[in-house]
Every structure is written in C-alpha cells, then in structure tokens.
DSSP file (Angstrom, degrees, kcal/mol; ACC not computed):
  #  RESIDUE AA STRUCTURE BP1 BP2  ACC     N-H-->O    O-->H-N    N-H-->O    O-->H-N    TCO  KAPPA ALPHA  PHI   PSI    X-CA   Y-CA   Z-CA
    1    1 A M              0   0    0      0, 0.0     2,-0.3     0, 0.0     0, 0.0   0.000 360.0 360.0 360.0 131.5   14.1   41.8   -3.0
    2    2 A E        -     0   0    0      1,-0.1     2,-0.3     2,-0.0     0, 0.0  -0.599 360.0-123.3 -84.4 132.7   13.8   39.2   -0.3
    3    3 A R        -     0   0    0     -2,-0.3     3,-0.1     1,-0.2    -1,-0.1  -0.580  17.2-161.9 -71.7 130.2   13.6   35.5   -1.3
    4    4 A R  S    S+     0   0    0     -2,-0.3     2,-0.4     1,-0.2    -1,-0.2   0.890  73.3  34.8 -81.7 -36.0   10.5   33.9    0.1
    5    5 A W  S    S-     0   0    0    139,-0.0    -1,-0.2     3,-0.0     2,-0.1  -0.940  75.7-134.5-121.7 139.7   11.6   30.3   -0.2
    6    6 A S     >  -     0   0    0     -2,-0.4     4,-1.3     1,-0.1     3,-0.3  -0.416  32.8-105.5 -81.6 166.8   15.0   28.8    0.3
    7    7 A K  H >> S+     0   0    0      1,-0.2     4,-2.7     2,-0.2     3,-0.6   0.930 118.9  52.6 -63.4 -44.2   16.3   26.3   -2.2
    8    8 A P  H 3> S+     0   0    0      0, 0.0     4,-1.8     0, 0.0    -1,-0.2   0.873 105.6  56.7 -62.0 -30.0   15.8   23.3    0.0
    9    9 A E  H 34 S+     0   0    0     -3,-0.3    -2,-0.2     1,-0.2     5,-0.1   0.866 115.9  36.6 -63.8 -34.2   12.1   24.3    0.6
   10   10 A M  H <X S+     0   0    0     -4,-1.3     4,-0.9    -3,-0.6    -1,-0.2   0.919 124.7  35.4 -83.7 -46.4   11.5   24.2   -3.2
   11   11 A W  H  X S+     0   0    0     -4,-2.7     4,-2.5    -5,-0.2     5,-0.2   0.765 106.6  60.3 -90.8 -26.2   13.6   21.3   -4.4
   12   12 A V  H  X S+     0   0    0     -4,-1.8     4,-2.2    -5,-0.4     5,-0.2   0.969 110.5  38.6 -74.0 -47.7   13.5   18.7   -1.6
   13   13 A P  H  > S+     0   0    0      0, 0.0     4,-2.3     0, 0.0    -1,-0.2   0.906 119.4  50.0 -69.8 -33.6    9.7   18.0   -1.6
   14   14 A G  H  X S+     0   0    0     -4,-0.9     4,-2.4     2,-0.2    -2,-0.2   0.913 110.6  48.8 -63.1 -40.4    9.6   18.3   -5.4
   15   15 A G  H  X S+     0   0    0     -4,-2.5     4,-2.4     2,-0.2    -1,-0.2   0.882 109.8  52.4 -64.4 -39.1   12.4   15.9   -5.8
   16   16 A Y  H  X S+     0   0    0     -4,-2.2     4,-2.4     2,-0.2     5,-0.2   0.927 110.7  47.5 -61.5 -46.5   10.7   13.5   -3.4
   17   17 A L  H  X S+     0   0    0     -4,-2.3     4,-2.6     1,-0.2    -2,-0.2   0.904 111.9  49.9 -60.0 -42.3    7.5   13.7   -5.5
   18   18 A V  H  X S+     0   0    0     -4,-2.4     4,-2.7     1,-0.2    -1,-0.2   0.905 109.8  51.3 -63.3 -42.1    9.4   13.2   -8.7
   19   19 A L  H  X S+     0   0    0     -4,-2.4     4,-2.0     2,-0.2    -2,-0.2   0.923 112.5  44.9 -60.4 -47.9   11.2   10.2   -7.2
   20   20 A V  H  X S+     0   0    0     -4,-2.4     4,-2.5     2,-0.2    -2,-0.2   0.926 113.6  50.3 -64.3 -44.1    8.0    8.5   -6.1
   21   21 A A  H  X S+     0   0    0     -4,-2.6     4,-2.7    -5,-0.2    -2,-0.2   0.906 109.0  51.8 -57.4 -44.6    6.3    9.2   -9.4
   22   22 A A  H  X S+     0   0    0     -4,-2.7     4,-2.5     2,-0.2    -1,-0.2   0.879 109.4  50.5 -64.9 -36.7    9.3    7.8  -11.3
   23   23 A M  H  X S+     0   0    0     -4,-2.0     4,-2.2     2,-0.2    -2,-0.2   0.940 111.2  48.3 -64.8 -46.2    9.1    4.5   -9.1
   24   24 A V  H  X S+     0   0    0     -4,-2.5     4,-2.4     1,-0.2    -2,-0.2   0.922 113.4  46.9 -61.4 -45.2    5.4    4.2   -9.9
   25   25 A V  H  X S+     0   0    0     -4,-2.7     4,-2.7     1,-0.2     5,-0.2   0.902 112.5  49.9 -64.2 -40.3    6.0    4.8  -13.6
   26   26 A W  H  X S+     0   0    0     -4,-2.5     4,-2.5     1,-0.2     5,-0.2   0.887 110.3  50.9 -62.6 -37.4    8.9    2.3  -13.7
   27   27 A L  H  X S+     0   0    0     -4,-2.2     4,-2.0     2,-0.2    -2,-0.2   0.914 113.4  44.6 -67.1 -44.2    6.7   -0.3  -11.9
   28   28 A E  H  X S+     0   0    0     -4,-2.4     4,-2.1     2,-0.2    -2,-0.2   0.943 115.8  45.5 -66.7 -48.0    3.9    0.2  -14.4
   29   29 A V  H  X S+     0   0    0     -4,-2.7     4,-1.7     1,-0.2     6,-0.2   0.905 113.9  49.3 -61.0 -43.6    6.1    0.1  -17.5
   30   30 A A  H  <>S+     0   0    0     -4,-2.5     5,-1.8    -5,-0.2     4,-0.3   0.887 112.8  46.3 -64.1 -40.1    8.1   -2.8  -16.3
   31   31 A S  H ><5S+     0   0    0     -4,-2.0     3,-0.5    -5,-0.2    -1,-0.2   0.835 112.8  50.7 -77.6 -26.5    5.0   -4.9  -15.5
   32   32 A R  H 3<5S+     0   0    0     -4,-2.1    -1,-0.2     1,-0.2    -2,-0.2   0.785 106.6  54.0 -75.4 -27.9    3.3   -4.0  -18.8
   33   33 A T  T 3<5S-     0   0    0     -4,-1.7    -1,-0.2    -5,-0.2    -2,-0.2   0.454 120.6-106.1 -86.4  -0.5    6.3   -5.0  -20.8
   34   34 A G  T < 5S+     0   0    0     -3,-0.5    -3,-0.2    -4,-0.3     2,-0.2   0.506  70.1 144.3  94.3   2.0    6.4   -8.4  -19.2
   35   35 A R      < -     0   0    0     -5,-1.8     2,-1.0    -6,-0.2    -1,-0.3  -0.492  57.6-114.3 -75.6 146.3    9.4   -8.0  -17.0
   36   36 A D        -     0   0    0      1,-0.2     3,-0.1    -2,-0.2    -1,-0.1  -0.720  32.1-178.8 -79.2 103.1    9.3   -9.6  -13.6
   37   37 A V    >   +     0   0    0     -2,-1.0     3,-1.7     1,-0.2    -1,-0.2   0.698  15.6 176.9 -79.6 -19.0    9.2   -6.7  -11.1
   38   38 A G  T 3  S-     0   0    0      1,-0.3     3,-0.5     2,-0.1    -1,-0.2  -0.310  73.1  -2.3  62.6-119.6    9.3   -9.2   -8.2
   39   39 A M  T >  S+     0   0    0      1,-0.2     3,-1.3    -2,-0.2     4,-0.4   0.093 100.4 115.2 -91.3  25.3    9.4   -7.1   -5.1
   40   40 A G  T X   +     0   0    0     -3,-1.7     3,-0.8     1,-0.3    -1,-0.2   0.750  65.3  65.9 -66.6 -23.1    9.6   -3.8   -7.1
   41   41 A A  T 3> S+     0   0    0     -3,-0.5     4,-1.2     1,-0.2    -1,-0.3   0.727  88.6  69.5 -72.3 -20.0    6.2   -2.7   -5.8
   42   42 A I  H <> S+     0   0    0     -3,-1.3     4,-2.7     1,-0.2    -1,-0.2   0.819  87.0  65.4 -68.2 -30.2    7.6   -2.4   -2.3
   43   43 A W  H <> S+     0   0    0     -3,-0.8     4,-2.0    -4,-0.4    -1,-0.2   0.911 101.8  44.1 -66.5 -44.7    9.8    0.5   -3.0
   44   44 A P  H  > S+     0   0    0      0, 0.0     4,-1.1     0, 0.0    -1,-0.2   0.896 115.8  51.3 -65.7 -33.6    7.1    3.1   -3.7
   45   45 A V  H  < S+     0   0    0     -4,-1.2     3,-0.4     1,-0.2    -2,-0.2   0.926 110.7  46.7 -66.9 -41.6    5.3    1.8   -0.6
   46   46 A L  H >< S+     0   0    0     -4,-2.7     3,-1.4     1,-0.2    -1,-0.2   0.842 106.1  60.0 -71.0 -29.8    8.4    2.1    1.5
   47   47 A A  H 3< S+     0   0    0     -4,-2.0    -1,-0.2     1,-0.3    -2,-0.2   0.812 114.5  36.0 -65.6 -27.8    8.9    5.7    0.1
   48   48 A T  T 3X S+     0   0    0     -4,-1.1     4,-2.4    -3,-0.4     3,-0.4   0.071  83.9 124.8-109.9  25.0    5.5    6.7    1.5
   49   49 A A  H <>  +     0   0    0     -3,-1.4     4,-3.4     1,-0.2     5,-0.3   0.858  62.7  61.0 -57.1 -43.4    5.9    4.5    4.7
   50   50 A P  H  > S+     0   0    0      0, 0.0     4,-1.6     0, 0.0    -1,-0.2   0.931 113.7  36.3 -52.7 -47.5    5.3    7.2    7.3
   51   51 A I  H  > S+     0   0    0     -3,-0.4     4,-2.5     2,-0.2     5,-0.2   0.881 116.3  55.0 -71.7 -38.5    1.8    8.0    5.9
   52   52 A S  H  X S+     0   0    0     -4,-2.4     4,-2.6     1,-0.2    -1,-0.2   0.927 109.1  47.2 -63.7 -38.8    1.1    4.3    5.1
   53   53 A L  H  X S+     0   0    0     -4,-3.4     4,-2.1     1,-0.2    -1,-0.2   0.864 111.8  50.1 -69.9 -31.7    1.9    3.3    8.7
   54   54 A L  H  X S+     0   0    0     -4,-1.6     4,-1.5    -5,-0.3    -1,-0.2   0.883 112.8  46.7 -71.0 -36.3   -0.3    6.1   10.1
   55   55 A L  H  X S+     0   0    0     -4,-2.5     4,-2.4     2,-0.2     5,-0.4   0.916 111.9  51.6 -71.9 -40.1   -3.2    5.0    7.8
   56   56 A L  H  X S+     0   0    0     -4,-2.6     4,-2.0     1,-0.2     7,-0.4   0.907 112.0  45.7 -62.5 -42.5   -2.7    1.3    8.8
   57   57 A T  H  < S+     0   0    0     -4,-2.1    -1,-0.2     1,-0.2    -2,-0.2   0.806 118.3  42.8 -72.1 -26.9   -2.8    2.0   12.5
   58   58 A S  H  < S+     0   0    0     -4,-1.5    -2,-0.2    -5,-0.1    -1,-0.2   0.794 132.1  17.9 -89.8 -27.8   -5.8    4.3   12.2
   59   59 A F  H  < S+     0   0    0     -4,-2.4    -3,-0.2    -5,-0.1    -2,-0.2   0.493 109.5  80.1-118.9  -8.3   -7.9    2.1    9.8
   60   60 A G  S  X S-     0   0    0     -4,-2.0     4,-1.3    -5,-0.4     3,-0.5   0.194 102.7 -63.7 -91.4-153.5   -6.5   -1.3    9.9
   61   61 A A  H  > S+     0   0    0      1,-0.2     4,-2.4     2,-0.2     5,-0.2   0.788 127.8  62.6 -67.7 -28.2   -6.7   -4.3   12.3
   62   62 A A  H  > S+     0   0    0     -6,-0.4     4,-1.8     1,-0.2    -1,-0.2   0.886 102.9  50.1 -66.5 -34.9   -5.1   -2.3   15.2
   63   63 A A  H  > S+     0   0    0     -3,-0.5     4,-1.6    -7,-0.4    -1,-0.2   0.892 110.2  51.0 -68.9 -36.8   -8.1    0.2   15.0
   64   64 A A  H  X S+     0   0    0     -4,-1.3     4,-1.3     1,-0.2    -2,-0.2   0.894 110.8  47.4 -66.7 -41.9  -10.5   -2.7   15.2
   65   65 A S  H  < S+     0   0    0     -4,-2.4    -1,-0.2     1,-0.2    -2,-0.2   0.820 109.8  53.1 -73.8 -26.5   -8.8   -4.2   18.1
   66   66 A R  H  < S+     0   0    0     -4,-1.8    -1,-0.2     1,-0.2    -2,-0.2   0.840 107.4  52.2 -71.7 -30.4   -8.7   -0.9   20.0
   67   67 A G  H  < S+     0   0    0     -4,-1.6     2,-0.3    -5,-0.1    -2,-0.2   0.770  91.6  89.7 -75.4 -26.3  -12.4   -0.4   19.5
   68   68 A A  S  < S-     0   0    0     -4,-1.3     2,-0.4    -5,-0.1     5,-0.0  -0.570  78.1-130.7 -75.9 131.2  -13.3   -3.9   20.9
   69   69 A D     >  -     0   0    0     -2,-0.3     4,-0.7     1,-0.1     3,-0.4  -0.687   7.5-148.9 -79.6 126.4  -13.9   -3.9   24.7
   70   70 A S  T  4 S+     0   0    0     -2,-0.4     3,-0.4     1,-0.2    -1,-0.1   0.807  95.5  59.5 -69.9 -28.9  -11.9   -6.8   26.2
   71   71 A A  T  4 S+     0   0    0      1,-0.2    -1,-0.2    -3,-0.0    -3,-0.0   0.816 109.8  40.5 -70.2 -30.6  -14.5   -7.2   28.9
   72   72 A T  T  4 S+     0   0    0     -3,-0.4    -1,-0.2     2,-0.1    -2,-0.2   0.485  89.8 108.9 -97.5  -5.7  -17.3   -7.9   26.4
   73   73 A A  S  < S-     0   0    0     -4,-0.7     2,-0.2    -3,-0.4    -3,-0.0  -0.532  76.4-113.4 -72.4 135.1  -15.1  -10.2   24.1
   74   74 A P        -     0   0    0      0, 0.0     2,-0.6     0, 0.0    -1,-0.1  -0.477  27.5-113.4 -73.1 143.9  -16.1  -13.7   24.3
   75   75 A M        -     0   0    0     -2,-0.2     2,-0.6    -3,-0.0    -3,-0.0  -0.623  30.7-164.6 -76.0 118.4  -13.6  -16.1   25.8
   76   76 A V        -     0   0    0     -2,-0.6    -3,-0.0    -3,-0.0    -1,-0.0  -0.915  16.6-133.1-107.8 127.7  -12.3  -18.5   23.2
   77   77 A E        -     0   0    0     -2,-0.6     2,-0.0     1,-0.1    -2,-0.0  -0.638  26.0-122.9 -80.4 126.0  -10.5  -21.6   24.5
   78   78 A P        -     0   0    0      0, 0.0     2,-0.5     0, 0.0    -1,-0.1  -0.351  19.5-134.6 -68.5 148.8   -7.3  -22.2   22.5
   79   79 A S        -     0   0    0      2,-0.0     2,-0.3    -2,-0.0     4,-0.1  -0.874  16.7-160.8-103.9 136.9   -6.8  -25.5   20.8
   80   80 A Y        +     0   0    0     -2,-0.5     2,-0.0     2,-0.1     0, 0.0  -0.892  51.8   8.9-115.8 145.7   -3.6  -27.3   21.1
   81   81 A G  S    S-     0   0    0     -2,-0.3     2,-0.2     2,-0.0    -2,-0.0  -0.230 101.7 -33.2  80.3-173.1   -2.3  -30.0   18.8
   82   82 A S        -     0   0    0      1,-0.1    -2,-0.1    -2,-0.0     0, 0.0  -0.455  57.0-123.8 -86.4 154.2   -3.8  -31.2   15.6
   83   83 A Q        -     0   0    0     -2,-0.2     3,-0.1     1,-0.1    -1,-0.1  -0.611  37.7 -92.6 -88.6 153.1   -7.5  -31.3   14.7
   84   84 A P        -     0   0    0      0, 0.0    -1,-0.1     0, 0.0     0, 0.0  -0.394  53.1 -97.3 -67.9 150.7   -9.2  -34.5   13.7
   85   85 A P        -     0   0    0      0, 0.0     3,-0.1     0, 0.0    -3,-0.0  -0.279  38.5-104.6 -69.1 151.1   -9.2  -34.9    9.9
   86   86 A A        -     0   0    0      1,-0.1     2,-0.1    -3,-0.1    -3,-0.0  -0.436  45.7 -94.1 -68.7 148.3  -12.2  -33.9    7.9
   87   87 A P        -     0   0    0      0, 0.0    -1,-0.1     0, 0.0     3,-0.1  -0.405  42.5-108.5 -68.5 142.9  -14.4  -36.8    6.7
   88   88 A L        -     0   0    0      1,-0.1     2,-0.1    -2,-0.1     0, 0.0  -0.333  39.0 -99.1 -64.6 146.0  -13.7  -38.1    3.2
   89   89 A P        -     0   0    0      0, 0.0    -1,-0.1     0, 0.0     0, 0.0  -0.469  32.2-167.8 -67.0 139.3  -16.3  -37.3    0.5
   90   90 A T        +     0   0    0     -2,-0.1     2,-0.3    -3,-0.1    -2,-0.0   0.529  53.6 102.0-105.2 -10.9  -18.6  -40.3   -0.1
   91   91 A D        -     0   0    0      1,-0.0     2,-0.5     0, 0.0     0, 0.0  -0.567  62.3-144.5 -82.0 141.2  -20.3  -39.1   -3.3
   92   92 A V        -     0   0    0     -2,-0.3     2,-0.1     1,-0.0    -2,-0.1  -0.870  14.1-128.6-105.6 131.5  -19.0  -40.6   -6.5
   93   93 A S        -     0   0    0     -2,-0.5     6,-0.0     1,-0.1    -1,-0.0  -0.459  29.0-103.3 -80.1 153.0  -18.9  -38.5   -9.7
   94   94 A A    >   -     0   0    0     -2,-0.1     3,-0.5     1,-0.1    -1,-0.1  -0.245  31.6-108.9 -71.8 167.4  -20.5  -39.7  -12.9
   95   95 A V  T 3  S+     0   0    0      1,-0.2    -1,-0.1     3,-0.0    -2,-0.1   0.850 116.0  48.3 -69.3 -35.9  -18.3  -41.1  -15.6
   96   96 A G  T 3  S+     0   0    0      2,-0.1    -1,-0.2     3,-0.0     3,-0.1   0.616  84.9 108.5 -83.1  -9.6  -18.8  -38.1  -18.0
   97   97 A D  S <  S-     0   0    0     -3,-0.5     2,-0.1     1,-0.1    -4,-0.0  -0.368  78.2-109.7 -66.7 140.7  -18.1  -35.4  -15.3
   98   98 A P        -     0   0    0      0, 0.0    -1,-0.1     0, 0.0    -2,-0.1  -0.466  30.5-120.5 -69.1 145.5  -14.8  -33.6  -15.8
   99   99 A L    >>  -     0   0    0     -2,-0.1     3,-1.6     1,-0.1     4,-0.7  -0.465  27.0-107.8 -74.8 154.8  -12.2  -34.4  -13.3
  100  100 A P  G >4 S+     0   0    0      0, 0.0     3,-0.8     0, 0.0    -1,-0.1   0.841 120.9  54.6 -56.4 -31.6  -10.9  -31.5  -11.2
  101  101 A S  G 34 S+     0   0    0      1,-0.2     0, 0.0     3,-0.0     0, 0.0   0.715 105.1  53.7 -73.3 -18.0   -7.6  -31.7  -13.2
  102  102 A D  G <4 S+     0   0    0     -3,-1.6     2,-0.3     2,-0.0    -1,-0.2   0.514  84.2 111.7 -90.8  -6.1   -9.4  -31.4  -16.5
  103  103 A W    <<  -     0   0    0     -3,-0.8    -4,-0.0    -4,-0.7     0, 0.0  -0.486  42.8-177.5 -75.2 132.4  -11.3  -28.2  -15.4
  104  104 A V        -     0   0    0     -2,-0.3    -2,-0.0     0, 0.0    -3,-0.0  -0.993  28.7-117.6-124.9 129.6  -10.3  -24.9  -17.2
  105  105 A P        -     0   0    0      0, 0.0     2,-0.9     0, 0.0     0, 0.0  -0.356  25.6-118.8 -66.3 148.4  -11.9  -21.6  -16.3
  106  106 A D    >   +     0   0    0      1,-0.1     3,-0.6     2,-0.0     4,-0.0  -0.762  34.8 174.4 -92.6 109.6  -13.9  -19.9  -18.9
  107  107 A T  G >   +     0   0    0     -2,-0.9     3,-0.7     1,-0.2    -1,-0.1   0.343  56.0  93.3 -97.0   7.2  -12.2  -16.6  -19.5
  108  108 A S  G 3  S+     0   0    0      1,-0.2    -1,-0.2     3,-0.0    -2,-0.0   0.751  93.4  39.1 -72.6 -21.5  -14.4  -15.5  -22.4
  109  109 A V  G <  S+     0   0    0     -3,-0.6    -1,-0.2     2,-0.1    -2,-0.1   0.338  91.0 117.4-105.3   7.0  -16.8  -13.6  -20.1
  110  110 A A  S <  S-     0   0    0     -3,-0.7     2,-0.2     1,-0.1    -3,-0.0  -0.421  74.8-102.6 -74.9 150.0  -14.1  -12.3  -17.8
  111  111 A D        -     0   0    0     -2,-0.1    -1,-0.1     1,-0.1    -2,-0.1  -0.476  35.2-119.5 -71.4 141.1  -13.6   -8.5  -17.6
  112  112 A K        -     0   0    0     -2,-0.2     2,-0.1     1,-0.1    -1,-0.1  -0.672  32.5-108.6 -81.7 133.8  -10.7   -7.3  -19.6
  113  113 A P        -     0   0    0      0, 0.0     2,-0.3     0, 0.0    -1,-0.1  -0.373  40.3-160.5 -63.1 133.2   -8.1   -5.6  -17.4
  114  114 A E    >>  -     0   0    0     -2,-0.1     3,-1.2     1,-0.1     4,-0.5  -0.715  31.2-109.4-113.7 165.4   -8.1   -1.8  -18.0
  115  115 A M  G >4 S+     0   0    0     -2,-0.3     3,-0.8     1,-0.2     4,-0.3   0.846 116.0  59.2 -61.8 -33.8   -5.5    0.9  -17.3
  116  116 A W  G >4 S+     0   0    0      1,-0.2     3,-0.7     2,-0.2    -1,-0.2   0.669  90.0  71.3 -70.0 -17.1   -7.8    2.3  -14.5
  117  117 A D  G X4 S+     0   0    0     -3,-1.2     3,-1.2     1,-0.2    -1,-0.2   0.844  90.3  59.7 -70.4 -30.3   -7.7   -0.9  -12.6
  118  118 A V  G XX S+     0   0    0     -3,-0.8     3,-1.9    -4,-0.5     4,-1.4   0.688  84.0  79.8 -71.8 -19.4   -4.1   -0.4  -11.6
  119  119 A F  H <> S+     0   0    0     -3,-0.7     4,-2.1    -4,-0.3    -1,-0.3   0.554  71.6  81.1 -72.8  -1.3   -4.8    2.9   -9.8
  120  120 A G  H <4 S+     0   0    0     -3,-1.2    -1,-0.3     2,-0.2    -2,-0.1   0.801 105.3  31.6 -62.7 -31.5   -6.1    0.9   -6.8
  121  121 A L  H <> S+     0   0    0     -3,-1.9     4,-1.0    -4,-0.2    -2,-0.2   0.833 121.7  47.8 -89.2 -40.7   -2.4    0.6   -5.9
  122  122 A Y  H  X S+     0   0    0     -4,-1.4     4,-2.9     1,-0.2     5,-0.2   0.815  99.5  62.4 -81.0 -29.6   -1.1    3.8   -7.2
  123  123 A I  H  X S+     0   0    0     -4,-2.1     4,-2.7     1,-0.2     5,-0.3   0.950 106.2  46.2 -63.0 -49.5   -3.6    6.4   -5.9
  124  124 A P  H  > S+     0   0    0      0, 0.0     4,-2.1     0, 0.0    -1,-0.2   0.867 113.8  50.4 -58.3 -35.3   -2.8    5.6   -2.2
  125  125 A I  H  X S+     0   0    0     -4,-1.0     4,-2.3     2,-0.2    -2,-0.2   0.944 113.7  43.7 -69.0 -48.2    0.9    5.7   -2.9
  126  126 A L  H  X S+     0   0    0     -4,-2.9     4,-2.1     2,-0.2    -1,-0.2   0.861 114.1  49.7 -66.5 -35.0    0.7    9.1   -4.7
  127  127 A V  H  X S+     0   0    0     -4,-2.7     4,-2.2    -5,-0.2    -1,-0.2   0.899 111.5  49.6 -68.7 -39.2   -1.6   10.6   -2.1
  128  128 A G  H  X S+     0   0    0     -4,-2.1     4,-2.6    -5,-0.3    -2,-0.2   0.888 110.6  49.7 -62.0 -39.3    0.8    9.5    0.6
  129  129 A A  H  X S+     0   0    0     -4,-2.3     4,-2.5     2,-0.2    -2,-0.2   0.874 109.4  52.1 -69.9 -35.9    3.7   10.9   -1.2
  130  130 A L  H  X S+     0   0    0     -4,-2.1     4,-1.9     2,-0.2    -2,-0.2   0.924 111.5  46.0 -62.4 -43.5    1.9   14.2   -1.6
  131  131 A I  H  X S+     0   0    0     -4,-2.2     4,-2.3     2,-0.2    -2,-0.2   0.895 113.2  50.9 -64.6 -40.5    1.1   14.3    2.1
  132  132 A N  H  X S+     0   0    0     -4,-2.6     4,-2.5     1,-0.2    -2,-0.2   0.883 108.8  50.4 -62.6 -39.0    4.7   13.4    2.9
  133  133 A A  H  X S+     0   0    0     -4,-2.5     4,-2.6     2,-0.2    -1,-0.2   0.860 109.7  51.5 -67.5 -34.1    6.0   16.2    0.5
  134  134 A T  H  X S+     0   0    0     -4,-1.9     4,-2.5     2,-0.2    -2,-0.2   0.926 111.2  47.1 -66.2 -43.4    3.7   18.7    2.3
  135  135 A A  H  X S+     0   0    0     -4,-2.3     4,-2.3     2,-0.2    -2,-0.2   0.903 111.5  50.9 -63.8 -40.0    5.1   17.6    5.7
  136  136 A I  H  X S+     0   0    0     -4,-2.5     4,-2.7     2,-0.2     5,-0.2   0.945 111.9  47.7 -60.1 -51.0    8.7   17.8    4.3
  137  137 A W  H  X S+     0   0    0     -4,-2.6     4,-2.2     1,-0.2    -2,-0.2   0.906 111.3  50.5 -61.1 -39.3    8.0   21.4    3.0
  138  138 A A  H  X S+     0   0    0     -4,-2.5     4,-2.5     1,-0.2    -1,-0.2   0.912 111.8  48.4 -68.8 -40.8    6.4   22.4    6.4
  139  139 A L  H  X S+     0   0    0     -4,-2.3     4,-2.1     1,-0.2    -1,-0.2   0.924 113.7  45.6 -66.5 -41.3    9.4   21.1    8.3
  140  140 A L  H  X S+     0   0    0     -4,-2.7     4,-2.1     2,-0.2    -1,-0.2   0.840 111.3  53.5 -69.1 -30.2   11.9   22.8    6.0
  141  141 A R  H  X S+     0   0    0     -4,-2.2     4,-2.5    -5,-0.2    -2,-0.2   0.940 110.3  46.8 -67.9 -47.0    9.9   26.0    6.2
  142  142 A C  H  X S+     0   0    0     -4,-2.5     4,-2.3     1,-0.2    -2,-0.2   0.896 112.0  50.9 -60.9 -40.4    9.9   26.0   10.0
  143  143 A W  H  X S+     0   0    0     -4,-2.1     4,-2.4     2,-0.2    -1,-0.2   0.889 109.4  50.1 -62.2 -41.9   13.6   25.3    9.9
  144  144 A A  H  X S+     0   0    0     -4,-2.1     4,-2.6     2,-0.2    -2,-0.2   0.897 112.0  48.4 -65.9 -40.5   14.3   28.2    7.6
  145  145 A R  H  X S+     0   0    0     -4,-2.5     4,-2.4     2,-0.2    -2,-0.2   0.907 111.9  49.1 -64.0 -40.0   12.2   30.5    9.8
  146  146 A W  H  X S+     0   0    0     -4,-2.3     4,-2.1     2,-0.2    -2,-0.2   0.920 113.1  47.7 -66.9 -42.4   14.1   29.3   12.9
  147  147 A R  H  X S+     0   0    0     -4,-2.4     4,-2.0     1,-0.2    -2,-0.2   0.885 113.3  46.6 -63.3 -41.9   17.4   29.9   11.1
  148  148 A S  H  X S+     0   0    0     -4,-2.6     4,-1.5     2,-0.2    -1,-0.2   0.882 113.6  48.8 -71.8 -34.8   16.5   33.3    9.9
  149  149 A A  H  X S+     0   0    0     -4,-2.4     4,-1.1    -5,-0.2    -2,-0.2   0.852 111.4  50.3 -71.4 -32.5   15.2   34.3   13.4
  150  150 A R  H  < S+     0   0    0     -4,-2.1    -2,-0.2    -5,-0.2    -1,-0.2   0.873 112.1  46.3 -70.4 -37.2   18.3   33.0   15.0
  151  151 A S  H  < S+     0   0    0     -4,-2.0    -2,-0.2     1,-0.2    -1,-0.2   0.765 108.9  57.1 -77.9 -21.5   20.6   34.9   12.6
  152  152 A A  H  <        0   0    0     -4,-1.5    -1,-0.2     1,-0.2    -2,-0.2   0.786 360.0 360.0 -72.9 -29.5   18.5   38.1   13.1
  153  153 A S     <        0   0    0     -4,-1.1    -1,-0.2    -5,-0.1    -2,-0.2   0.470 360.0 360.0 -97.2 360.0   19.0   38.2   16.8
C-alpha cells in the first residue's frame, strides 16, 4: 500500500498550529492570572507574520495611500519649528466643582469584560496560523511530489 502523505506533510503544519495555539493559550492564562506578559503578545503575531504582513499591506494605510491619486491630493505646506501656544482658558470654575485631580470615573455602569472580548486579538492570529499551515502543507506536498518524480525518473 502506498503512503499518500509523507511524515513532514502531516506533522510540520500540525506542529505549527499547535505551537501558535499554545502561545495564544499561554498568553490568555498568563494575563488572566495577573502575570505581566509584557511583550508576550508579540510572539503569536510574529508566528503568523507572513499573513499579517500581507493583510496589513492589502487593507492598511499602504492600501489607502495606493488608492489616492497624487495629482488630486491637495498640497499641504509643511510647517517648520514650533507652533504658537494655545490660549490659556479664561473661565473660572465654581468653588464646589471638583478639580480635575479629584475626578474618578464611574465604573458602576461600565461593561464587564467577557471572555469573548479577547477574541478580537486571537481570531486573526488563529486564522493567520491556519492559512500559514495550509501554505506550509502545500509547499511540502509540492516538494514531496517533486522528490518522488525525480526519484522515479
């Protein structure tokens, strides 16, 4: 019986997905337990960087600048040096008004953070990892076919 998939074709994309998922789970658990993850969120983003960079260039500021015609863009004269200071406020607050340093935000009506709120970061990372894993699988599959065709001839 002929093997359809070689071992690298099966294990490399799966291992990549497991690695990205483990980084996302570590980030979530560490942030929920109160540990300072610092720049820990950068690792899953860097693991999916090829897709992230493609998405940024196709939907980000670069796409907006590509769409703008330079001939129709208004000419803005650059300003050099410092700008004049803004005028000072002239209104005087009443004696009973709270001072800005005494102001405390009212959090009683704020929405409670939910578990689903964090998926705003994790869904693009996991989708990018899935697309990257598919690309890795396709490259390894092409390499395996090339290798088997080369050995057959």
